C-alpha positions as a Markdown table, in Angstrom:
| # | Residue | x | y | z |
|---|---|---|---|---|
| 1 | Unk | -20.6 | -81.1 | 22.7 |
| 2 | Unk | -22.1 | -80.6 | 26.1 |
| 3 | Unk | -24.7 | -78.0 | 26.9 |
| 4 | Unk | -24.3 | -76.8 | 30.5 |
| 5 | Unk | -26.9 | -74.6 | 32.0 |
| 6 | Unk | -27.1 | -73.0 | 35.4 |
| 7 | Unk | -30.1 | -73.9 | 37.5 |
| 8 | Unk | -30.7 | -70.4 | 38.5 |
| 9 | Unk | -30.0 | -67.3 | 36.4 |
| 10 | Unk | -31.1 | -64.0 | 37.9 |
| 11 | Unk | -33.5 | -61.8 | 36.0 |
| 12 | Unk | -31.9 | -58.5 | 35.0 |
| 13 | Unk | -34.5 | -55.8 | 34.6 |
| 14 | Unk | -33.9 | -52.1 | 34.5 |
| 15 | Unk | -36.5 | -49.4 | 34.9 |
| 16 | Unk | -34.9 | -47.1 | 32.3 |
| 17 | Unk | -32.8 | -47.9 | 29.3 |
| 18 | Unk | -30.5 | -45.1 | 28.2 |
| 19 | Unk | -30.1 | -45.1 | 24.4 |
| 20 | Unk | -27.5 | -42.8 | 22.9 |
| 21 | Unk | -28.4 | -41.5 | 19.5 |
| 22 | Unk | -25.6 | -41.2 | 17.0 |
| 23 | Unk | -25.3 | -41.1 | 13.2 |
| 24 | Unk | -23.9 | -43.9 | 11.1 |
| 25 | Unk | -20.5 | -42.2 | 11.1 |
| 26 | Unk | -20.2 | -42.3 | 14.9 |
| 27 | Unk | -20.8 | -45.9 | 15.8 |
| 28 | Unk | -17.6 | -46.1 | 17.8 |
| 29 | Unk | -18.6 | -43.4 | 20.2 |
| 30 | Unk | -21.3 | -45.4 | 21.9 |
| 31 | Unk | -22.0 | -48.7 | 23.5 |
| 32 | Unk | -25.7 | -48.7 | 22.7 |
| 33 | Unk | -26.9 | -47.2 | 19.4 |
| 34 | Unk | -30.3 | -46.6 | 17.9 |
| 35 | Unk | -30.0 | -46.3 | 14.2 |
| 36 | Unk | -32.1 | -46.6 | 11.0 |
| 37 | Unk | -31.4 | -49.6 | 8.8 |
| 38 | Unk | -32.7 | -48.9 | 5.3 |
| 39 | Unk | -34.8 | -51.4 | 3.4 |
| 40 | Unk | -35.0 | -51.5 | -0.4 |
| 41 | Unk | -37.6 | -54.3 | -0.2 |
| 42 | Unk | -40.0 | -52.1 | 1.8 |
| 43 | Unk | -38.9 | -48.6 | 0.7 |
| 44 | Unk | -38.5 | -47.4 | 4.3 |
| 45 | Unk | -35.9 | -47.3 | 7.0 |
| 46 | Unk | -37.0 | -49.0 | 10.3 |
| 47 | Unk | -35.0 | -48.4 | 13.4 |
| 48 | Unk | -32.9 | -50.9 | 15.4 |
| 49 | Unk | -31.0 | -50.9 | 18.7 |
| 50 | Unk | -27.4 | -52.2 | 18.5 |
| 51 | Unk | -25.6 | -53.2 | 21.8 |
| 52 | Unk | -21.8 | -53.6 | 21.7 |
| 53 | Unk | -19.9 | -55.5 | 24.4 |
| 54 | Unk | -17.2 | -53.5 | 26.2 |
| 55 | Unk | -14.4 | -55.4 | 24.6 |
| 56 | Unk | -15.5 | -54.3 | 21.1 |
| 57 | Unk | -13.5 | -51.1 | 21.4 |
| 58 | Unk | -10.6 | -52.8 | 23.2 |
| 59 | Unk | -9.6 | -55.2 | 20.5 |
| 60 | Unk | -9.6 | -55.8 | 16.8 |
| 61 | Unk | -11.5 | -59.1 | 17.1 |
| 62 | Unk | -14.7 | -59.9 | 15.2 |
| 63 | Unk | -17.8 | -60.7 | 17.3 |
| 64 | Unk | -20.7 | -63.0 | 16.8 |
| 65 | Unk | -24.1 | -61.4 | 16.5 |
| 66 | Unk | -27.5 | -62.2 | 18.1 |
| 67 | Unk | -30.5 | -60.9 | 16.3 |
| 68 | Unk | -33.1 | -60.4 | 19.0 |
| 69 | Unk | -36.6 | -60.3 | 17.7 |
| 70 | Unk | -39.7 | -58.8 | 19.4 |
| 71 | Unk | -43.2 | -60.1 | 19.5 |
| 72 | Unk | -46.6 | -59.1 | 18.0 |
| 73 | Unk | -47.6 | -55.5 | 18.6 |
| 74 | Unk | -44.0 | -54.7 | 19.6 |
| 75 | Unk | -41.1 | -52.9 | 18.1 |
| 76 | Unk | -37.3 | -52.6 | 18.2 |
| 77 | Unk | -37.6 | -50.8 | 21.5 |
| 78 | Unk | -39.2 | -53.7 | 23.4 |
| 79 | Unk | -36.1 | -55.7 | 24.5 |
| 80 | Unk | -33.9 | -52.8 | 25.5 |
| 81 | Unk | -36.8 | -51.2 | 27.4 |
| 82 | Unk | -37.7 | -54.3 | 29.3 |
| 83 | Unk | -34.2 | -55.2 | 30.4 |
| 84 | Unk | -30.6 | -54.0 | 30.4 |
| 85 | Unk | -28.9 | -55.9 | 27.6 |
| 86 | Unk | -25.5 | -54.4 | 28.1 |
| 87 | Unk | -24.4 | -56.8 | 30.9 |
| 88 | Unk | -25.3 | -59.8 | 28.8 |
| 89 | Unk | -23.5 | -58.4 | 25.8 |
| 90 | Unk | -20.4 | -57.9 | 28.0 |
| 91 | Unk | -20.7 | -61.3 | 29.7 |
| 92 | Unk | -21.1 | -63.4 | 26.6 |
| 93 | Unk | -19.2 | -61.3 | 24.0 |
| 94 | Unk | -22.1 | -60.8 | 21.6 |
| 95 | Unk | -23.2 | -57.9 | 19.5 |
| 96 | Unk | -26.9 | -57.8 | 20.2 |
| 97 | Unk | -29.1 | -56.3 | 17.4 |
| 98 | Unk | -32.8 | -55.6 | 18.1 |
| 99 | Unk | -34.4 | -54.9 | 14.7 |
| 100 | Unk | -38.0 | -53.9 | 14.0 |
| 101 | Unk | -40.2 | -56.6 | 12.7 |
| 102 | Unk | -43.4 | -54.5 | 12.3 |
| 103 | Unk | -46.4 | -54.4 | 14.5 |
| 104 | Unk | -47.7 | -57.6 | 13.0 |
| 105 | Unk | -45.1 | -58.4 | 10.3 |
| 106 | Unk | -44.6 | -62.0 | 11.4 |
| 107 | Unk | -41.1 | -62.0 | 9.8 |
| 108 | Unk | -42.6 | -63.1 | 6.5 |
| 109 | Unk | -42.8 | -61.5 | 3.1 |
| 110 | Unk | -46.3 | -60.4 | 2.5 |
| 111 | Unk | -47.7 | -60.7 | -1.1 |
| 112 | Unk | -50.5 | -58.2 | 0.0 |
| 113 | Unk | -48.7 | -55.4 | 1.9 |
| 114 | Unk | -45.8 | -54.0 | -0.1 |
| 115 | Unk | -44.1 | -52.5 | 2.9 |
| 116 | Unk | -44.3 | -55.6 | 5.0 |
| 117 | Unk | -41.4 | -57.7 | 3.7 |
| 118 | Unk | -39.8 | -58.5 | 7.0 |
| 119 | Unk | -38.4 | -61.9 | 6.0 |
| 120 | Unk | -36.1 | -60.3 | 3.4 |
| 121 | Unk | -35.5 | -57.3 | 5.7 |
| 122 | Unk | -34.3 | -59.2 | 8.7 |
| 123 | Unk | -32.5 | -62.2 | 7.1 |
| 124 | Unk | -30.8 | -60.2 | 4.3 |
| 125 | Unk | -30.9 | -56.4 | 4.6 |
| 126 | Unk | -30.4 | -56.1 | 8.3 |
| 127 | Unk | -27.7 | -58.8 | 8.4 |
| 128 | Unk | -25.9 | -57.2 | 5.4 |
| 129 | Unk | -26.0 | -53.8 | 7.1 |
| 130 | Unk | -24.6 | -55.1 | 10.3 |
| 131 | Unk | -21.9 | -57.0 | 8.5 |
| 132 | Unk | -20.9 | -53.8 | 6.6 |
| 133 | Unk | -20.9 | -51.4 | 9.5 |
| 134 | Unk | -19.7 | -53.4 | 12.5 |
| 135 | Unk | -16.7 | -55.7 | 13.2 |
| 136 | Unk | -18.6 | -58.9 | 13.3 |
| 137 | Unk | -18.2 | -62.5 | 12.2 |
| 138 | Unk | -19.7 | -62.0 | 8.8 |
| 139 | Unk | -20.8 | -65.6 | 8.0 |
| 140 | Unk | -23.3 | -68.2 | 9.2 |
| 141 | Unk | -21.1 | -69.4 | 12.1 |
| 142 | Unk | -21.4 | -66.1 | 13.9 |
| 143 | Unk | -25.1 | -65.3 | 13.5 |
| 144 | Unk | -27.9 | -66.4 | 15.8 |
| 145 | Unk | -31.6 | -65.6 | 15.9 |
| 146 | Unk | -33.6 | -65.3 | 19.1 |
| 147 | Unk | -37.1 | -64.0 | 19.8 |
| 148 | Unk | -40.3 | -64.2 | 21.8 |
| 149 | Unk | -43.8 | -65.1 | 20.6 |
| 150 | Unk | -44.1 | -63.8 | 17.1 |
| 151 | Unk | -40.3 | -63.3 | 17.3 |
| 152 | Unk | -39.9 | -66.9 | 18.5 |
| 153 | Unk | -41.7 | -68.0 | 15.4 |
| 154 | Unk | -39.6 | -65.7 | 13.3 |
| 155 | Unk | -36.3 | -67.0 | 14.7 |
| 156 | Unk | -37.2 | -70.6 | 13.8 |
| 157 | Unk | -38.7 | -69.9 | 10.4 |
| 158 | Unk | -35.9 | -67.6 | 9.3 |
| 159 | Unk | -33.4 | -70.3 | 10.3 |
| 160 | Unk | -35.3 | -72.9 | 8.3 |
| 161 | Unk | -35.6 | -70.6 | 5.3 |
| 162 | Unk | -32.0 | -69.3 | 5.4 |
| 163 | Unk | -29.8 | -72.1 | 7.0 |
| 164 | Unk | -26.9 | -70.8 | 5.0 |
| 165 | Unk | -27.0 | -67.5 | 6.8 |
| 166 | Unk | -27.4 | -68.4 | 10.5 |
| 167 | Unk | -25.9 | -70.8 | 13.0 |
| 168 | Unk | -28.9 | -71.4 | 15.1 |
| 169 | Unk | -32.1 | -70.1 | 16.7 |
| 170 | Unk | -33.5 | -69.6 | 20.2 |
| 171 | Unk | -37.3 | -69.6 | 20.4 |
| 172 | Unk | -39.2 | -68.3 | 23.5 |
| 173 | Unk | -42.9 | -68.9 | 23.6 |
| 174 | Unk | -43.0 | -69.1 | 19.9 |
| 175 | Unk | -46.2 | -69.3 | 17.8 |
| 176 | Unk | -45.1 | -72.5 | 16.1 |
| 177 | Unk | -48.2 | -73.5 | 14.2 |
| 178 | Unk | -50.5 | -71.6 | 11.9 |
| 179 | Unk | -53.9 | -73.0 | 11.2 |
| 180 | Unk | -57.6 | -72.1 | 10.9 |
| 181 | Unk | -58.1 | -73.0 | 14.6 |
| 182 | Unk | -55.2 | -70.7 | 15.7 |
| 183 | Unk | -55.7 | -67.4 | 13.8 |
| 184 | Unk | -52.5 | -65.6 | 14.7 |
| 185 | Unk | -53.0 | -61.8 | 15.3 |
| 186 | Unk | -52.7 | -59.9 | 12.0 |
| 187 | Unk | -51.6 | -62.9 | 9.9 |
| 188 | Unk | -54.6 | -62.6 | 7.6 |
| 189 | Unk | -53.6 | -59.0 | 6.8 |
| 190 | Unk | -50.2 | -60.1 | 5.6 |
| 191 | Unk | -50.9 | -63.5 | 4.1 |
| 192 | Unk | -54.6 | -63.4 | 3.2 |
| 193 | Unk | -57.4 | -65.3 | 4.9 |
| 194 | Unk | -56.9 | -68.9 | 5.9 |
| 195 | Unk | -59.8 | -70.3 | 3.9 |
| 196 | Unk | -58.3 | -69.3 | 0.5 |
| 197 | Unk | -54.6 | -69.2 | 1.4 |
| 198 | Unk | -54.0 | -72.3 | 3.5 |
| 199 | Unk | -50.9 | -73.3 | 1.5 |
| 200 | Unk | -49.4 | -69.9 | 2.0 |
| 201 | Unk | -50.0 | -70.0 | 5.8 |
| 202 | Unk | -48.5 | -73.5 | 6.1 |
| 203 | Unk | -45.5 | -72.5 | 4.0 |
| 204 | Unk | -44.6 | -69.9 | 6.6 |
| 205 | Unk | -45.4 | -72.1 | 9.7 |
| 206 | Unk | -42.5 | -73.4 | 11.9 |
| 207 | Unk | -44.2 | -76.8 | 12.1 |
| 208 | Unk | -44.2 | -77.2 | 8.3 |
| 209 | Unk | -40.8 | -75.7 | 7.8 |
| 210 | Unk | -39.0 | -78.0 | 10.2 |
| 211 | Unk | -38.1 | -80.5 | 7.5 |
| 212 | Unk | -35.9 | -78.0 | 5.8 |
| 213 | Unk | -33.5 | -78.2 | 8.8 |
| 214 | Unk | -32.8 | -81.9 | 8.3 |
| 215 | Unk | -29.0 | -82.5 | 7.9 |
| 216 | Unk | -28.1 | -78.9 | 8.6 |
| 217 | Unk | -26.7 | -79.3 | 12.2 |
| 218 | Unk | -28.1 | -76.0 | 13.5 |
| 219 | Unk | -28.1 | -75.0 | 17.2 |
| 220 | Unk | -31.8 | -75.0 | 18.1 |
| 221 | Unk | -33.3 | -74.1 | 21.5 |
| 222 | Unk | -37.1 | -74.2 | 22.1 |
| 223 | Unk | -38.2 | -72.7 | 25.4 |
| 224 | Unk | -41.8 | -72.3 | 26.7 |
| 225 | Unk | -43.5 | -72.0 | 30.0 |
| 226 | Unk | -46.0 | -74.7 | 30.9 |
| 227 | Unk | -48.6 | -72.1 | 31.7 |
| 228 | Unk | -48.1 | -70.4 | 28.3 |
| 229 | Unk | -51.1 | -70.6 | 25.9 |
| 230 | Unk | -48.6 | -71.5 | 23.2 |
| 231 | Unk | -47.1 | -74.4 | 25.2 |
| 232 | Unk | -48.8 | -77.1 | 23.1 |
| 233 | Unk | -47.5 | -75.7 | 19.8 |
| 234 | Unk | -44.0 | -75.7 | 21.1 |
| 235 | Unk | -44.3 | -79.2 | 22.4 |
| 236 | Unk | -45.7 | -80.3 | 18.9 |
| 237 | Unk | -42.6 | -78.7 | 17.3 |
| 238 | Unk | -40.3 | -80.5 | 19.7 |
| 239 | Unk | -42.0 | -83.8 | 18.8 |
| 240 | Unk | -41.7 | -83.0 | 15.1 |
| 241 | Unk | -38.0 | -82.4 | 15.5 |
| 242 | Unk | -37.6 | -85.7 | 17.4 |
| 243 | Unk | -39.4 | -87.5 | 14.6 |
| 244 | Unk | -37.1 | -85.9 | 12.0 |
| 245 | Unk | -34.1 | -86.7 | 14.2 |
| 246 | Unk | -33.1 | -83.0 | 14.2 |
| 247 | Unk | -30.8 | -82.3 | 17.3 |
| 248 | Unk | -32.2 | -79.6 | 19.5 |
| 249 | Unk | -32.8 | -78.6 | 23.1 |
| 250 | Unk | -36.3 | -78.3 | 24.5 |
| 251 | Unk | -37.0 | -76.5 | 27.7 |
| 252 | Unk | -40.3 | -76.3 | 29.6 |
| 253 | Unk | -40.6 | -74.9 | 33.1 |
| 254 | Unk | -43.1 | -72.9 | 35.2 |
| 255 | Unk | -44.1 | -69.7 | 33.5 |
| 256 | Unk | -46.5 | -68.0 | 31.2 |
| 257 | Unk | -46.5 | -65.6 | 28.2 |
| 258 | Unk | -44.9 | -62.8 | 30.1 |
| 259 | Unk | -41.9 | -60.5 | 30.1 |
| 260 | Unk | -40.9 | -62.0 | 33.5 |
| 261 | Unk | -40.4 | -65.3 | 31.7 |
| 262 | Unk | -38.6 | -63.9 | 28.7 |
| 263 | Unk | -36.2 | -61.6 | 30.5 |
| 264 | Unk | -35.2 | -64.5 | 32.7 |
| 265 | Unk | -34.9 | -66.9 | 29.7 |
| 266 | Unk | -32.7 | -64.7 | 27.6 |
| 267 | Unk | -29.4 | -65.6 | 29.4 |
| 268 | Unk | -30.1 | -69.3 | 28.9 |
| 269 | Unk | -30.2 | -68.6 | 25.2 |
| 270 | Unk | -27.1 | -66.5 | 25.1 |
| 271 | Unk | -25.2 | -69.2 | 27.0 |
| 272 | Unk | -26.5 | -71.8 | 24.6 |
| 273 | Unk | -25.3 | -69.7 | 21.6 |
| 274 | Unk | -21.9 | -69.1 | 23.2 |
| 275 | Unk | -21.5 | -72.8 | 23.7 |
| 276 | Unk | -22.3 | -73.4 | 20.0 |
| 277 | Unk | -20.4 | -70.4 | 18.5 |
| 278 | Unk | -17.9 | -71.6 | 15.9 |
| 279 | Unk | -18.9 | -75.3 | 16.2 |
| 280 | Unk | -18.6 | -77.2 | 13.0 |
| 281 | Unk | -21.8 | -79.1 | 13.9 |
| 282 | Unk | -24.4 | -79.2 | 16.6 |
| 283 | Unk | -24.1 | -82.6 | 18.3 |
| 284 | Unk | -26.1 | -82.1 | 21.5 |
| 285 | Unk | -28.8 | -84.7 | 22.0 |
| 286 | Unk | -32.4 | -83.6 | 22.2 |
| 287 | Unk | -33.3 | -83.0 | 25.8 |
| 288 | Unk | -36.6 | -82.4 | 27.5 |
| 289 | Unk | -35.8 | -80.0 | 30.4 |
| 290 | Unk | -38.2 | -79.5 | 33.2 |
| 291 | Unk | -38.0 | -77.6 | 36.5 |
| 292 | Unk | -39.1 | -78.8 | 39.8 |
| 293 | Unk | -38.1 | -78.2 | 43.4 |
| 294 | Unk | -34.6 | -79.5 | 42.6 |
| 295 | Unk | -34.2 | -76.9 | 39.7 |
| 296 | Unk | -33.8 | -77.5 | 36.0 |
| 297 | Unk | -33.3 | -81.2 | 35.1 |
| 298 | Unk | -32.2 | -82.8 | 31.8 |
| 299 | Unk | -33.5 | -86.1 | 30.6 |
| 300 | Unk | -36.3 | -88.0 | 28.9 |
| 301 | Unk | -39.4 | -87.7 | 31.0 |
């Protein structure tokens, strides 16, 4: 399978995002819905934004879903506020779901905070709700995870923990390691302090969970700017996947830990998912992709 990527994809940013509010019984009357998705695990109903492609109402087809995760201190509103997701849903034929992962939920199940069970919520409860209420591909071949920063970490770790539920993950500027030297914001609140809970931290770290993906043939894209403070952790995960012989695509290019980078990167990820939708296996070789004056280049540098 070939992974083709355009050298330049324009950033699509809108100053205002119009969200139509409808009840669960009126999903078909809107292209962009904000709705509450109940959680038994957390005894609350966080909100989510659901973006439907235009063709959703013009056919009886089932559509693949991208679960687009926000970063630390964010919410379900982040992605649809920072950019217009509708043209991308239309272009690539995805249902895009922006769920809420908590201010600092880290997409893990907290043994300390009862209403912070975002691993179960996103991977099971949100997915089951979308499967039940929308005409989607309701199996692992049609579900992809994507996210930035805390959400990049979440996309990779949820794929590693639930490979039977997802086809792949796209990680932008992900916080891929958790250690005493890299105290991730709010992690101690949900996992306990590092000194006495080191094993628990490591059990939820992308770098330590990578081995679970051996032999699963998942579509994995790791993407981080060279000026990002998390660049080194992403490169370490890339090297770990190479050592484990896990096929993946690794991108590094000019950019920092900013929305300019992420809004520009999202289309790369959707194109990557579209190319791998319905594939029986992910056979792309691991590439290191860098950008110079000639644009994005593939190869081993």
